[in-house]
C-alpha positions in Angstrom: 0.0 0.0 0.0 1.5 3.3 -1.0 0.7 6.2 1.2 1.8 9.8 0.6 3.0 11.6 3.6 1.2 14.7 4.8 3.9 17.3 4.1 2.2 18.3 0.9 3.3 21.0 -1.5 0.4 20.9 -3.9 -3.3 19.9 -4.1 -2.8 16.8 -6.3 -0.9 14.9 -3.6 -3.4 15.5 -0.8 -5.3 12.2 -1.1 -3.8 8.9 0.0 -4.5 5.6 -1.8 -6.3 3.9 1.1 -9.1 2.1 -0.8 -7.9 -1.3 0.1 -8.9 -4.3 2.2 -6.8 -6.7 4.2 -8.5 -9.9 3.6 -7.1 -13.4 3.0 -8.9 -15.9 0.7 -9.2 -19.6 1.1 -11.1 -22.4 -0.6 -14.0 -24.0 1.2 -16.2 -26.9 0.2 -19.9 -26.2 0.8 -22.5 -28.9 0.9 -25.6 -27.5 -0.6 -28.9 -29.5 -0.7 -30.1 -31.2 -3.9 -33.7 -31.0 -2.7 -35.8 -29.5 -5.6 -36.8 -26.3 -3.8 -33.1 -25.7 -2.8 -32.0 -26.3 -6.4 -34.7 -24.0 -7.7 -33.6 -21.2 -5.3 -29.9 -21.2 -6.2 -30.5 -21.4 -9.9 -32.9 -18.4 -9.7 -29.9 -16.2 -8.9 -27.0 -14.8 -11.0 -23.4 -15.6 -10.0 -23.1 -12.7 -7.5 -26.2 -13.6 -5.5 -25.4 -17.3 -5.7 -22.1 -16.6 -4.0 -23.8 -14.6 -1.3 -26.5 -17.3 -0.8 -23.8 -19.9 -0.4 -21.8 -17.7 2.0 -24.9 -17.4 4.3 -25.6 -21.2 3.9 -22.0 -22.0 4.9 -22.3 -19.7 7.9 -25.5 -21.6 9.0 -23.7 -24.9 8.5 -20.8 -23.8 10.8 -23.3 -22.7 13.5 -25.3 -26.0 13.2 -22.5 -28.0 14.8 -24.1 -27.1 18.2 -27.7 -28.3 17.8 -30.1 -29.0 20.6 -32.2 -32.2 20.7 -34.8 -30.7 18.3 -32.2 -29.7 15.8 -32.2 -26.0 16.5 -29.0 -24.0 16.8 -28.1 -20.4 17.7 -27.1 -18.0 14.9 -26.0 -14.5 16.1 -27.2 -11.7 13.7 -23.9 -9.9 14.2 -22.1 -13.0 12.8 -24.4 -13.1 9.7 -24.0 -9.4 9.2 -20.2 -9.9 9.0 -20.7 -12.5 6.3 -23.1 -10.4 4.3 -24.4 -7.0 5.3 -27.8 -7.7 3.7 -28.1 -11.2 5.1 -31.8 -10.9 5.8 -32.6 -11.1 2.1 -31.0 -14.5 1.8 -32.4 -15.8 5.2 -35.9 -14.9 4.0 -35.3 -16.7 0.7 -34.1 -19.8 2.5 -37.2 -19.7 4.8 -39.6 -19.1 1.9 -38.1 -22.1 0.0 -38.7 -24.3 3.1 -35.0 -25.0 3.6 -34.7 -23.5 7.0 -37.0 -22.5 9.8 -36.7 -20.3 12.8 -37.8 -21.2 16.3 -40.8 -19.3 17.5 -44.2 -19.4 19.1 -47.7 -19.2 17.7 -50.3 -17.0 19.3 -54.1 -16.8 18.7 -56.0 -13.6 18.4 -59.7 -13.8 19.2 -62.5 -11.8 17.6 -64.0 -10.3 20.8 -66.8 -8.5 19.0 -68.3 -11.7 17.4 -71.7 -12.6 18.7 -71.3 -16.3 18.2 -68.9 -18.1 20.6 -67.5 -20.3 17.8 -66.6 -17.2 15.7 -64.7 -15.9 18.7 -62.4 -18.9 18.9 -59.9 -18.1 16.2 -59.7 -14.8 14.3 -56.0 -15.0 13.4 -53.0 -17.2 14.2 -49.7 -15.3 14.2 -46.2 -16.7 14.5 -43.4 -14.8 16.2 -39.8 -15.7 16.0 -38.2 -16.0 19.4 -35.2 -13.8 20.2 -34.3 -11.0 22.6 -31.7 -8.3 21.9 -32.1 -7.1 25.5 -31.4 -10.5 27.0 -28.8 -11.4 24.4 -30.8 -14.3 23.0 -30.2 -14.8 19.3 -32.5 -16.6 16.9 -32.5 -20.4 16.7 -32.5 -22.0 13.2 -33.2 -25.5 12.0 -32.7 -27.2 8.6 -36.0 -28.6 7.3 -35.3 -29.7 3.7 -35.6 -33.3 2.5 -32.1 -34.8 3.0 -33.0 -38.0 1.0 -32.1 -36.1 -2.2 -28.5 -35.8 -1.0 -26.1 -32.9 -1.4 -23.8 -31.3 -4.0 -20.3 -30.1 -3.1 -19.5 -26.6 -4.3 -16.0 -25.1 -4.0 -16.0 -21.4 -3.2 -13.3 -18.8 -2.3 -14.1 -17.0 0.9 -12.6 -13.9 2.3 -11.6 -13.8 5.9 -10.0 -11.0 7.9 -6.6 -12.2 9.2 -6.1 -12.3 12.9 -2.3 -12.4 13.4 -2.8 -9.6 15.9 -4.9 -11.8 18.2 -2.2 -13.8 20.0 0.0 -10.6 20.1 -2.8 -8.7 22.0 -3.4 -11.6 24.3 0.2 -12.1 25.3 0.7 -8.3 25.7 -2.3 -8.0 28.0 -1.1 -10.9 30.1 2.3 -9.2 30.4 0.4 -6.3 32.0 -1.2 -8.6 34.6 -4.5 -9.1 32.9 -5.4 -12.8 33.7 -8.9 -12.9 32.0 -8.2 -11.5 28.5 -11.2 -10.0 26.6 -11.1 -8.7 23.1 -13.5 -8.1 20.3 -14.1 -5.8 17.3 -17.3 -3.8 17.2 -19.8 -4.0 14.4 -19.9 -0.2 13.9 -16.4 0.5 12.6 -14.4 -2.6 13.5 -12.5 -0.9 16.3 -10.6 -3.3 18.5 -11.7 -3.3 22.2 -9.9 -5.2 25.0 -9.5 -5.1 28.7 -7.5 -1.9 28.8 -9.3 0.0 26.0 -13.0 -0.8 26.6 -13.8 -2.0 30.1 -11.7 0.3 32.4 -13.9 -0.6 35.3 -11.9 -3.8 35.6 -8.9 -1.9 36.7 -8.3 -1.0 40.3 -5.7 1.7 40.1 -7.4 5.0 40.9 -5.5 8.2 40.3 -7.2 11.6 40.9 -10.5 9.8 41.1 -10.1 8.1 37.7 -9.4 4.6 36.7 -7.8 4.0 33.3 -5.2 2.1 31.4 -2.5 4.7 31.8 -2.9 4.6 35.6 -2.8 0.8 35.5 0.5 0.7 33.6 2.1 3.6 35.6 1.1 2.1 38.9 2.3 -1.4 38.2 4.9 -1.1 35.4 6.0 2.5 35.5 8.9 3.5 33.3 8.8 0.4 31.1 6.4 1.4 28.3 5.6 4.3 25.9 2.5 5.4 24.0 3.1 6.2 20.4 0.1 8.5 19.6 -1.1 9.7 16.2 -1.3 13.5 16.0 -4.7 14.7 14.7 -5.6 11.2 13.4 -9.2 11.8 12.2 -8.6 15.3 10.8 -5.8 13.8 8.7 -8.0 11.2 7.0 -11.2 13.2 6.8 -10.3 14.4 3.2 -9.9 10.8 2.2 -13.4 10.1 3.4 -15.0 13.1 1.7 -13.0 12.9 -1.5 -12.8 16.7 -1.9 -10.1 19.4 -1.9 -10.6 22.3 0.4 -7.6 24.7 0.3 -8.1 26.1 3.8 -8.3 22.6 5.2 -5.1 21.6 3.4 -3.4 24.7 5.0 -4.7 23.5 8.5 -3.5 19.9 8.0 -0.1 21.1 6.8 0.4 23.4 9.8 2.7 22.3 12.6 -0.4 21.4 14.7 -3.9 21.1 13.3 -5.7 21.9 16.6 -3.4 24.7 17.5 -4.1 26.2 14.0 -7.8 26.0 14.7 -7.4 27.6 18.1 -5.5 30.6 16.7 -7.6 31.0 13.5 -11.0 30.7 15.3 -9.8 32.6 18.4 -10.7 29.8 20.7 -9.7 29.5 24.4 -7.5 26.4 24.1 -6.2 23.6 21.9 -8.6 21.2 23.7 -11.5 23.5 22.9 -10.4 23.4 19.2 -10.3 19.6 19.3 -13.9 19.4 20.8 -15.1 21.9 18.1 -13.7 19.8 15.3 -15.0 16.5 16.7 -18.5 18.0 17.2 -18.5 19.4 13.6 -17.1 16.3 11.9 -19.1 13.7 13.8 -22.5 15.5 14.0 -25.2 13.5 12.2 -26.7 16.6 10.6 -26.2 20.4 10.2 -24.7 22.1 13.2 -23.8 25.8 13.7 -20.1 26.0 13.8 -17.3 28.4 12.9 -15.8 25.5 10.8 -18.7 25.8 8.3 -17.2 29.1 7.2 -13.6 28.0 7.6 -14.0 24.8 5.6 -17.1 25.5 3.3 -16.4 22.7 0.7 -15.8 20.1 3.4 -19.1 21.1 5.1 -21.1 20.9 1.9 -19.7 17.5 1.0 -20.2 16.1 4.5 -23.9 17.2 4.6 -24.4 15.8 1.1 -23.1 12.5 2.2 -25.3 12.4 5.3 -28.4 13.4 3.3 -28.1 10.1 1.4 -29.7 8.3 4.4 -27.0 7.4 6.9 -26.6 10.1 9.5 -23.5 8.3 11.0 -21.7 7.6 7.8 -18.9 10.1 8.3 -18.0 9.0 11.8 -18.3 5.4 10.8 -16.0 5.8 7.8 -13.5 7.8 9.9 -13.3 5.1 12.6 -13.3 2.3 10.0 -10.3 3.7 8.1 -8.5 4.3 11.4 -9.1 0.7 12.3 -8.0 -0.5 8.9 -4.7 1.3 9.2 -3.9 0.5 12.8 -5.3 -3.0 13.1 -5.4 -4.7 9.7 -2.4 -2.9 8.2 0.1 -2.3 11.1 -0.8 -4.5 14.1 -1.5 -7.5 11.9 2.0 -7.4 10.5 4.1 -5.7 13.1 5.2 -8.8 14.9 6.5 -10.5 11.7 8.0 -7.3 10.3 9.8 -6.0 13.4 10.1 -9.1 15.5 8.5 -7.5 18.6 6.5 -9.5 21.1 4.6 -6.8 22.9 2.2 -4.3 21.3 -1.2 -2.9 22.3 -3.4 -0.6 20.3 -5.7 2.0 21.9 -7.6 3.1 18.8 -5.2 5.6 17.2 -2.2 4.8 19.4 0.1 1.9 20.2 1.8 1.0 23.5 5.2 -0.7 23.2 8.2 -1.4 25.3 10.7 1.4 25.6 13.3 -0.4 23.7 11.0 -0.8 20.7 9.8 2.8 20.5 11.9 4.3 17.7 11.5 1.4 15.2 7.7 1.1 15.9 7.3 4.9 15.4 9.2 4.7 12.1 7.1 1.7 11.1 3.9 3.5 11.8 5.0 6.7 9.9 5.9 4.6 6.9 2.7 2.7 6.8 0.2 5.4 7.8 -0.3 9.1 6.8 0.2 10.3 10.3 2.9 11.9 12.4 3.3 10.7 16.0 4.1 11.9 19.5 5.6 9.9 22.4 4.3 9.7 26.0 6.3 7.7 28.5 4.3 5.8 31.1 
């Protein structure tokens, strides 16, 4: 991946070539039913939808390894969403074709106004699928096609996000005294959350009334680690999200410090106020009165145009997704193999490393991302 650094002398070089994915492909053999209705369904689609149908079918098969005595098995919607964002279309098609069914309960509605008792007995029978987002109970599926027709084996290439970072994060957390390691990536923008980034209430080190990962490391391992933090991470990649050139914005990004530039230009009280002003303007799901509307008019118009297409969180999602792609899928996923280090933790747009690894990791990040970085010793 080629990324142009942000010391830019002209408009042409302002955008970075970041439209990439970090996926690995592998061949899988999918057993698809030869039952007539299943055959009819798959042949009713073109190649693109056939592939999506098979991907959803393969996901259901993997979940079906843990069936209850009635043949039902849990399938989290978040998992299906990762396989195909519009998974509900294919699930409905499989249900309508009588290939799968979802566990639920039937209820009877009575006609209370009918004069005849027999007419009151059944007005309408409704079926409701059983699940609860509040209780964390996902839908239960069951295969219901005729297995006597057999199966056909279809070979398909699947894309899977690599997870070379997984054991690195786990071993790094254990080095910092975390016995019960927890980590996951959210569905909103694929940010990585773990014990030190997401659930700070697990930590017991309280400094100035606050409990956080910095206090945990300083209290127990002070002087051994350093944070390498991206400077103005999301402002730096906003242009890549909006795909537009705004001369005043380029001037701000090319300044020594983006937020200090805003502080001075907008006559704000502090750099921190400038940062809050930018975050509110950039992440707001609609129009907001802000001095930045006049300072960056082209950016503002493009942002509102993007939001008007129907997703009010599209800008914040794209910003966080690109940040995650760079720090997790590009850098963290390869850093152990490329640099030979055995400790590295990400906290969104920063990395925590051992002191002895600081300079080579900082250089690695500056080569592989469009950011500059500052250091903070813990």
